[in-house]
N, C-alpha and C positions, 0 to 999 in steps of 0.2 A: 118561382112559378110564373111570375108576371112576364118574364122573358119569353117563355114558351107560349103563353096566351097571346102575346102581341104578335109573335111570329105566325101562329096559327091563324089569327085574324087576317094578317097580311096575305097568307096563302089563299084563304077563302075569298077575300076581296079581289085578288088578282085573277081568280078563276083557276088557279093551279090545283085546287082541291074542290070537289063538289060540295055544295052546301049541306047535303045529307050526311057527309062524312066529317063535318066540322067538329063535332064533339069528340069523336075518336082521335082525330088528328090533334086537336087541342090537348087532350089528355096525354098523348104520346109525346108531343113537343114539350109540354110542361115538365114531364118526368125526365126527359133527356136533358133539357137545359138545366134543370135543377141539379142533376147529378154532375154534369160537366162543370158548371160554374162553381159548385161547392167543392169539387175535387181541385179545380184550379186554385181557388182561394186557400184551400188546405195546404197545397204544395207551396204556394206563395208565402203563407205565414210560417210554415216549417222552415223554409230556406231563410227567411228573414230572421227567425229566432236562432237558427244555426249561425248565421253571420254575427248576430249579437253575442252568442256564446263564444265565438272565435275572436271576440274583441275587435270587431270592425267598427271604427269610431264614427265614420261618416254615414248618416242616414241615406244619403243619395246612393252610396255604393250598395248598402243593404237593399234598398228598394229596387235599384236597377238590376242587380244580380238576381234577386228573387223574381222579378218580373220576367226577365229573360229566360230563366229556367222554367218557370211555371207556364209561360205562354207558348213555349216551343211546341209541345204536343198538340195544343189546341189550334195553332196556326198551320201546322203541317197537314193535319187531316182535313181534307176539303169540306166535308159536310159540317164540320164544327167551326169553320172560319167565321161564320155569321155570328158566333158567340163572342168573338174577340172584343168588339166594342163594349159588351156588357162586362167582360172580365177586366178590361182596362178602366172601366168606370169604378169598379171596386178598388182597383189600385189607386185611382185618383182620390177617392174618399179616404182610404187608409193613409195615403201620403199627406192629405190635408190634416188628418188627426195626428200624424207623426210630427208635423212641424208646428201646429198651432195648439195641440193638446198633448204634449209628450208625457210619457209615463213619469210618475214622480216617485 
């Protein structure tokens, strides 16, 4: 939800959205960003787990292939491209945990 709230604030601050419509736009942006980012991360985790089930040994290959597959729809659709940095932040956090706090 934070992603949508930040984007809505930027839209109002830049003047792209009238201040009177701020609440409506914020609610819409929060909902859309929550759905898109959670769908991205679900696909990312699913592909990563499928790679693990396929006995892919290297975590770099699992993370790279899962990122490429999951980010493709988000980066192709123009209105969703602004969410790519947020999606990649989730990948960075997950990668950090993969290398420094692996499953035991």
